[in-house]
Backbone as CSV, one residue per row, in Angstrom:
resi,resn,N_x,N_y,N_z,CA_x,CA_y,CA_z,C_x,C_y,C_z
1,MET,9.620,-0.411,-17.645,9.138,1.257,-17.805,9.088,2.133,-16.373
2,ALA,9.361,2.984,-16.769,10.088,3.973,-15.591,8.618,4.435,-14.810
3,ARG,9.042,4.138,-13.480,7.879,5.203,-12.577,7.330,6.486,-12.775
4,THR,6.431,6.955,-12.933,5.866,8.495,-12.609,6.011,8.969,-11.645
5,GLY,5.833,10.211,-11.744,5.731,11.157,-10.158,4.813,10.392,-9.466
6,GLY,3.634,10.428,-10.209,2.218,9.696,-9.518,2.292,8.884,-9.187
7,ASP,3.094,7.591,-9.612,3.417,6.459,-9.092,4.105,5.901,-7.925
8,LYS,5.112,7.288,-7.885,5.660,7.040,-6.673,5.001,7.767,-5.505
9,THR,4.567,8.763,-5.786,3.461,9.546,-4.463,2.213,8.588,-4.282
10,LYS,2.007,7.540,-5.219,1.068,6.753,-4.445,1.323,5.372,-3.615
11,ALA,2.817,5.348,-3.897,3.749,4.213,-3.448,4.218,5.098,-1.939
12,ARG,4.330,6.150,-1.887,4.719,6.485,-0.796,3.243,6.808,0.292
13,ILE,2.294,6.893,-0.299,1.095,6.903,0.754,0.558,5.584,0.995
14,LEU,0.797,4.847,0.126,0.632,3.476,0.743,1.502,2.894,1.729
15,ALA,2.880,3.278,1.636,3.630,2.829,2.851,3.502,3.413,4.035
16,VAL,2.909,5.016,3.870,2.707,5.785,4.694,1.713,5.255,5.864
17,ALA,0.615,4.555,5.015,-0.689,4.153,5.266,-0.535,2.915,5.945
18,GLU,0.625,1.824,5.481,0.851,0.640,6.074,1.480,0.721,7.753
19,ARG,2.206,1.981,7.356,2.770,2.365,8.897,2.217,2.480,9.980
20,LEU,1.127,3.547,9.539,0.086,4.001,10.298,-1.070,3.212,10.724
21,PHE,-1.595,2.546,9.767,-2.561,1.429,10.247,-1.775,0.516,11.015
22,ALA,-0.575,0.053,11.239,0.259,-1.383,12.001,0.211,-0.545,13.334
23,GLN,0.512,0.470,13.470,0.903,1.608,14.660,-0.333,1.766,15.532
24,ARG,-1.376,2.581,14.530,-2.414,3.046,15.342,-3.939,2.398,15.038
25,GLY,-3.949,1.242,13.846,-5.170,0.411,13.620,-5.488,1.659,12.550
26,PHE,-6.787,0.559,12.118,-7.210,1.410,10.622,-8.301,2.533,11.028
27,ASP,-9.137,2.076,12.094,-10.308,3.021,12.689,-9.731,4.216,13.047
28,ALA,-8.528,4.142,13.639,-8.085,5.134,14.698,-6.995,5.886,13.566
29,THR,-6.656,5.950,12.406,-6.015,6.496,11.500,-6.916,7.500,10.097
30,SER,-6.806,8.424,10.606,-7.503,9.227,9.341,-6.672,9.616,8.245
31,VAL,-7.301,9.893,7.308,-7.091,10.496,5.942,-6.525,11.920,6.278
32,ASP,-6.218,12.223,6.962,-5.711,13.799,7.389,-4.442,13.105,7.775
33,SER,-4.329,12.329,8.728,-3.046,11.906,9.220,-2.325,11.111,8.395
34,ILE,-2.736,10.624,7.501,-1.995,9.857,6.017,-1.596,10.864,5.420
35,ALA,-2.329,11.825,4.961,-1.796,13.199,4.165,-0.367,13.625,4.694
36,ARG,-1.073,14.321,6.092,0.383,14.899,6.477,1.753,14.333,6.699
37,ALA,1.544,12.962,7.300,2.948,11.967,7.561,3.389,11.652,5.407
38,ALA,2.552,11.939,4.940,2.831,11.488,3.525,3.672,13.148,2.729
39,ARG,3.444,13.863,3.344,3.422,15.192,2.927,2.939,15.561,1.550
40,VAL,1.764,14.962,1.811,0.516,15.373,0.263,-0.599,16.335,1.030
41,ASN,-1.274,16.711,0.040,-2.686,17.194,0.378,-3.668,16.183,0.410
42,LYS,-4.959,16.014,1.094,-5.607,15.280,1.380,-6.456,14.736,0.005
43,ALA,-6.544,15.949,-0.853,-7.017,15.620,-2.137,-6.600,14.653,-3.045
44,LEU,-5.091,14.508,-2.701,-4.318,13.710,-3.756,-4.361,12.585,-3.289
45,ILE,-4.544,11.921,-2.467,-5.003,10.735,-1.609,-6.517,10.265,-2.246
46,TYR,-7.455,11.497,-2.238,-8.751,10.813,-2.740,-8.600,10.888,-4.549
47,TYR,-7.564,11.397,-4.957,-7.294,11.280,-6.502,-6.737,9.961,-6.425
48,HIS,-6.100,9.332,-6.056,-5.534,7.697,-5.848,-6.416,6.632,-5.487
49,PHE,-7.013,6.854,-4.690,-7.949,6.124,-3.754,-9.341,6.630,-3.391
50,ARG,-10.522,5.931,-3.751,-11.726,6.435,-3.666,-12.135,7.082,-2.358
51,ASP,-11.569,6.374,-1.277,-11.902,6.411,0.092,-10.669,5.653,1.252
52,LYS,-11.050,5.684,2.125,-10.039,4.906,3.500,-9.852,3.536,2.701
53,ASN,-11.096,2.934,2.589,-11.432,1.353,2.183,-10.739,1.226,1.175
54,GLU,-10.656,1.626,0.100,-10.095,1.369,-1.194,-8.579,1.707,-0.628
55,LEU,-8.227,2.374,-0.175,-6.972,2.695,0.243,-6.540,1.385,0.896
56,MET,-7.101,0.766,1.846,-6.895,-0.491,2.491,-6.514,-1.637,1.655
57,SER,-8.226,-1.894,0.481,-7.809,-2.588,-0.328,-6.350,-2.794,-1.338
58,SER,-6.044,-1.792,-1.709,-5.091,-1.197,-2.570,-3.603,-1.655,-1.655
59,LEU,-4.024,-1.651,-0.517,-2.462,-2.024,0.265,-2.541,-3.304,0.310
60,PHE,-3.576,-4.286,0.881,-3.505,-5.490,0.855,-3.112,-6.233,-0.367
61,ALA,-3.304,-5.663,-1.760,-3.187,-6.367,-2.953,-1.800,-5.920,-3.370
62,HIS,-1.065,-4.788,-3.051,0.272,-4.440,-3.142,1.165,-5.574,-2.376
63,ILE,0.608,-5.965,-1.084,1.502,-6.872,-0.028,1.077,-8.167,-0.665
64,VAL,-0.073,-8.457,-1.165,-0.281,-10.096,-1.889,0.860,-10.097,-3.441
65,ASP,0.423,-8.894,-3.856,1.506,-8.869,-5.229,3.190,-9.135,-4.695
66,GLU,3.296,-8.296,-3.758,4.868,-8.390,-3.345,5.357,-9.734,-2.790
67,LEU,4.208,-10.488,-1.836,4.652,-11.731,-1.640,4.691,-12.805,-2.618
68,SER,4.084,-12.404,-3.478,3.838,-13.533,-5.144,5.171,-13.287,-5.502
69,ARG,5.843,-12.169,-5.661,6.736,-12.269,-6.484,8.143,-12.551,-6.122
70,ASN,8.021,-12.339,-4.385,8.933,-12.878,-3.818,9.025,-14.635,-3.620
71,SER,7.937,-15.184,-3.991,7.856,-16.637,-3.818,7.979,-17.272,-5.158
72,THR,8.029,-16.735,-6.199,7.909,-17.062,-7.801,9.430,-17.795,-7.703
73,GLY,8.761,-19.305,-8.210,10.064,-20.164,-8.290,10.397,-20.799,-7.311
74,ARG,9.992,-20.761,-6.187,10.019,-21.439,-5.409,8.929,-22.459,-4.858
75,ARG,9.397,-23.871,-4.644,8.275,-25.218,-4.824,7.840,-24.909,-3.195
76,ARG,6.807,-25.764,-3.184,6.003,-26.106,-1.833,6.022,-27.784,-1.881
77,GLY,6.225,-28.352,-0.521,6.292,-29.369,-0.444,7.621,-30.391,-1.028
78,PRO,7.604,-31.465,-0.912,8.973,-32.451,-1.119,8.548,-32.113,-2.808
79,LYS,10.113,-32.259,-3.006,10.425,-32.383,-4.465,10.230,-33.587,-4.567
80,THR,9.524,-34.164,-6.252,9.406,-35.392,-6.762,10.076,-35.804,-8.107
81,PRO,10.771,-36.916,-8.018,11.596,-37.173,-9.452,11.239,-36.700,-10.681
């Protein structure tokens, strides 16, 4: 299924938030600064996420999903006959 413009915008917001949280920390990063860096208005962030905490939760879920996709098919531990 093709990604919609909304999905691309949400992904961009998550990517910018990840970068800013890593650089400045969660508490020192404002929703305003995320909006400026993502080149969206603040209302659009609140359209996709209830608040900054939900944005962080979504970011963690996205990272876990990505790690899961990348590790699919890999076995852990020794191979058994």
